[in-house]
N, C-alpha and C positions, 0 to 999 in steps of 0.2 A: 502493500498500499503505500502512494504517493506519505510525502510527507505533511505535518496540518500546520497552517501558518497560521497569524492574526489578521481578520478580515478587517483592517481597518474603521470602513463605513460599520460593519455590525459592530462593531466595537464601538464606535460614540452612541448608535443606539443604546446598547446593552446597559451602558453609563448612569445615562440619562433617564434608563428608566425601565429595572429589572421586569426581565420577560417575567409574564404570567407564569405562577411558581405551583408543581404542585400539594395537594393536600389531599387531608381526610375526608372531606364533605364534598369534593368536587372532579367533574365529570368532564374531562374536555380532549379534541386530538391540536397538536399541533407538531404539522410535518406527518413524518411515518411513525411518532410514537402517540399510544393513548394514554391518557393519567386517567389511574383509577383510583376512585375516593374507595378506602375501606372502612368507612361505616357508612358509606348508600345500602340501601335495602338489593339485594342480591339477583333475586330474579329479572326487576325491574329495569337496572342497570345492563345483565344482560341482552337483554331484548336491547336497548337502546346499542350497547356495543357491537350486537350480530348487525344491526339495519348501517352502519357507520361501518363495519369491517367491509363489508361487502359491495359500498360502492368508492372506498379508498385502500391504498395498500396503508398493510401496516408492518412495521418492523419489528415494534418493541413493546409490552404492553408493562406499564408502571405504577406499581401498588403503592400508595401510600395507606400505612397501618397507623389508625389512632391511637385514642388513648390504649393503657394496658386494659381496663374494664371491657374494652370491645373489641379484644384481640383477636377474640373467637368469629367474630362477625369479619374481619378481615383472613382468620384462617379458610373459610369457610369459601368466601370469593376468590381467590387465589386457587382455591380444589377448583371451583364451577370455571374458568379461566384458563387452565391447565386442560378441562377436560373439553369444553369444548373449541378452541382457539388453538391451529397449530402454529403457534408464534413465540419468541424467547419472552417471560415474563422476568420483569426485576420487583422489586421489595423495595422501598423505604421504611425505613428503621430510624428510633431515636440508638443513638449512638451507645446505650446506656442500658440495650437489651441485654435480656441474661442470656445464656446458655442455652436449657432448654429448652428458651422461646425462640431461638434461631435453628434445634433440633424439627420442631414443629412446624416455621418456616418451610424447611427444606424438605420434609415429608408430605409438606400440603399440594409442593407442584414448584414452590420460587427456583428459578435455574439461578440468579443471582440476587445480591444483598448490598443494598447503599444505605452504609449507616450516615446518620448526618453527627458531625462534632459539634458542639461548641463554639461561640465566638471566644476568643480571646485576646487581653489585647498586651501584654507585655512581652520582652524581647522572645523569651523565650518558645513563646507559640505553643504548637501542638506537639511538635518535638518532647515536647517535656516528660509526656506524660496519655502513652499509647492505651487506648480503652481497652480492658479485660474482652470487653465483647469483639472487637477485631481477630483477638487471639483466638478465638471459640468459635468466631464465622470461618475463620482460613478452616479451621480443622473441621468443619463441617463439609464447607463447600467443595466444590474443583479448586482447582488450581488457578489461579488470577480470577476466584469465583464472585470475589467479596471485595468490592469500593466503599469507597470513607468519601465524603464530601464536603470540603473548605469554604466557609464563609472570606473570601475577600473584600478587604478591604475593614477588619476589624481589628488585623493586627500589621507588622513593620512588614514589608515584602519580604525580606530578609528568613525571618521567622516565615513566612508560605511558605518558602524555600525548605525551609528543614523539615518543616511538617512533609512536603510532598517526598523527602528522602527517605525522611523513619519510616511514614506508610509503604511505601515502594521494598523497604528493607523487613517489612515483615511481608510481605508479600501480599499486599492491602493494593489496589488499583486507588489511586488519588485522583477525584475530581474537584473541581469548582463550582463553585455559583458566586452570584453578586451580589452581599451581605447588603445591599439598597439599593436607590436611584445614584444617592448619596452617594456612592462608594469612596473610601477614604485615599483611595488610590490616582496619580497621573495614569494618561494613557502610557505613558514610559514606566511602568512602574508593573499594571497590569501586563503590558506589552514584554516584561522583562518573566512574569514569575508564568507566564504562558510558555514561554519557549522553553525554563527551566523544565515545566509540568514536559512539554513533548519529549524533550531531549530525554529523561528520565524514564519514559513509558517506554522510545525506541531502544535505551541504554538493557535493560531489564526483559525488551522482548515483550512487552503486553498485550495479549490478543487484541488491539482494539474495535477489531470487527464487532466485539460484543456490545461494548459501550456507544461507540460510533453515532447512533440516532440518535441517542439523548445528548450526549458534546456540540449536533450540531445544532440541537434547539437551547441550550443550556450556554453555549459560550459562544464566543467569534474566530472559535477553529474553523477553516475550510483545510480541505486537502487540495493542496499547490498544483497538482495537477488531476481531473476529475477522472475518475474510473470510467472505462467504455462499457458498452453494452456485454462484451464478453467477459470482464472483469467484476458487474455487476452481477453473472446468471453465475460464474465460477466464486463469488463470497455468498451469496444463498446457498447453493450448493454447499458449500463448508460448513454453515453457519446451521442447515439445515441436518447435517454429518453429527457435528458437535452437541446440538440439542437431544438425536437420538443415543448418543451415546452416554450423555449427563442423563438420561429417562432411566437408562442401564442402570446405572451407578446407582444410581436413588432407590430404582427397584429391590435392586438387592441388598442396600445398606437399612429400609425401611424392614424389610423380610425375614433380615439378620437380626435384628432387634427386635421383633414379632416373632420368631421363635425363641429367643432366649427367654423373651417374656412366659411364653408356653410353654419352655420344659422349664422354671420357677413355677409356674402353678398359679403365678399372676394375670 
């Protein structure tokens, strides 16, 4: 895949007003990404999603879980999406989510997770303390299946870069979002952080095809050389193969856990 670069016009637009963000109570499409709220009524939402899915191409379902007390509803939404659509499913959870819930999310059919990291204002940034949930997620999901999103603008650029490096060192894919319309960086600061991010992805051979639909709508990063029709078909085939492998891995893992419980009489 061609290197990602910063589109300056899109950067200006994003810094002037952050894109509509995913939330647990909203349902909307942005490009090839379908953002689904985890607290919405499951079957009514599925009907709406199916109507839209039949009219526009979708590369990714992005499910945002709500508060802890509505977790089961989001879990059921994940099961139904996985059952009814043959598209990659990513889930957004709070960075403090405990390991047991991550296991349940994975068993429900989620292919990748995006854990949201809180804002920091000191110079040490996110590199000072990687949440335990990230390591727990890495133990559950396939390699490079866990992402963590850093809000740009709340910590110095150097802290954001250090956070990116720390996440990559844990086997976590760093992503970024704009913290607010009045992001506390200059355009040059943002471009420097994004370049550091892209370099880190390349250095660690992160499979960006998984996250590219989300990157395309949440950041000003674009491909320096747009993919041709043949490359798009190849990428789609590769993603379908990876999804099939992931489903087999999930089935074996869940079946093994069920067998262990049966043998223990639980």
